[in-house]
C-alpha positions as CSV (number, residue, x, y, z in Angstrom):
1,X,-2.4,-32.4,-17.2
2,X,0.9,-33.0,-19.0
3,X,3.9,-34.0,-16.9
4,X,7.1,-32.0,-16.8
5,X,5.8,-28.6,-18.2
6,X,4.6,-27.0,-15.0
7,X,6.9,-24.8,-12.8
8,X,8.0,-25.8,-9.3
9,X,5.3,-24.3,-7.0
10,X,6.9,-24.3,-3.6
11,X,6.3,-22.5,-0.2
12,X,7.5,-19.0,0.1
13,X,7.8,-16.3,2.8
14,X,6.7,-12.7,2.0
15,X,8.5,-10.3,4.3
16,X,7.1,-6.8,4.7
17,X,9.0,-3.7,5.7
18,X,6.8,-3.4,8.8
19,X,8.0,-6.9,10.0
20,X,4.9,-8.9,9.0
21,X,5.7,-12.3,7.6
22,X,3.2,-14.1,5.3
23,X,3.5,-17.7,4.4
24,X,2.2,-18.6,0.9
25,X,3.3,-20.4,-2.2
26,X,5.1,-19.1,-5.2
27,X,7.2,-20.1,-8.1
28,X,9.7,-17.2,-7.3
29,X,10.5,-18.3,-3.7
30,X,10.9,-15.8,-0.8
31,X,10.6,-12.0,-1.5
32,X,10.2,-8.7,0.2
33,X,7.5,-6.1,-0.1
34,X,7.2,-2.5,1.1
35,X,3.5,-2.5,2.1
36,X,1.2,-5.4,3.2
37,X,-2.4,-5.6,4.3
38,X,-1.3,-5.2,7.9
39,X,0.3,-1.8,7.4
40,X,-1.5,-0.4,4.2
41,X,-3.6,2.7,5.1
42,X,-6.6,1.4,3.1
43,X,-6.9,-1.8,5.1
44,X,-5.9,-0.3,8.5
45,X,-8.1,2.8,8.3
46,X,-5.2,5.0,9.5
47,X,-4.9,7.1,6.4
48,X,-2.5,10.0,6.8
49,X,-2.5,13.2,4.7
50,X,1.0,13.8,3.5
51,X,1.5,17.5,2.8
52,X,4.3,18.0,0.4
53,X,5.7,21.4,0.1
54,X,2.9,23.1,2.1
55,X,0.2,22.6,-0.6
56,X,-2.6,22.0,1.8
57,X,-1.8,25.0,3.8
58,X,-1.5,27.2,0.7
59,X,-4.9,25.9,-0.5
60,X,-6.5,26.8,2.9
61,X,-4.9,30.2,2.9
62,X,-6.0,31.0,-0.7
63,X,-9.7,30.0,-0.1
64,X,-10.0,31.0,3.6
65,X,-12.0,34.2,2.8
66,X,-14.2,32.9,0.0
67,X,-17.8,31.9,0.5
68,X,-19.3,28.7,-1.1
69,X,-21.5,29.2,-4.1
70,X,-25.2,29.7,-3.4
71,X,-27.8,27.7,-5.5
């Protein structure tokens, strides 16, 4: 490997909005993230359905009286 052409690869702290701190290495240094593996719904299994503007309730009301298609 050539000398003097590689960036400085130093230790870094990744700070999540949930308060989780991850120690890693990076060329950018310390940085903040909004979601990490400790609070992301995919990894925790605590997926919440966010109903914006009542769309789920409108869907249920619209199709409440219909029957599923018969094969």
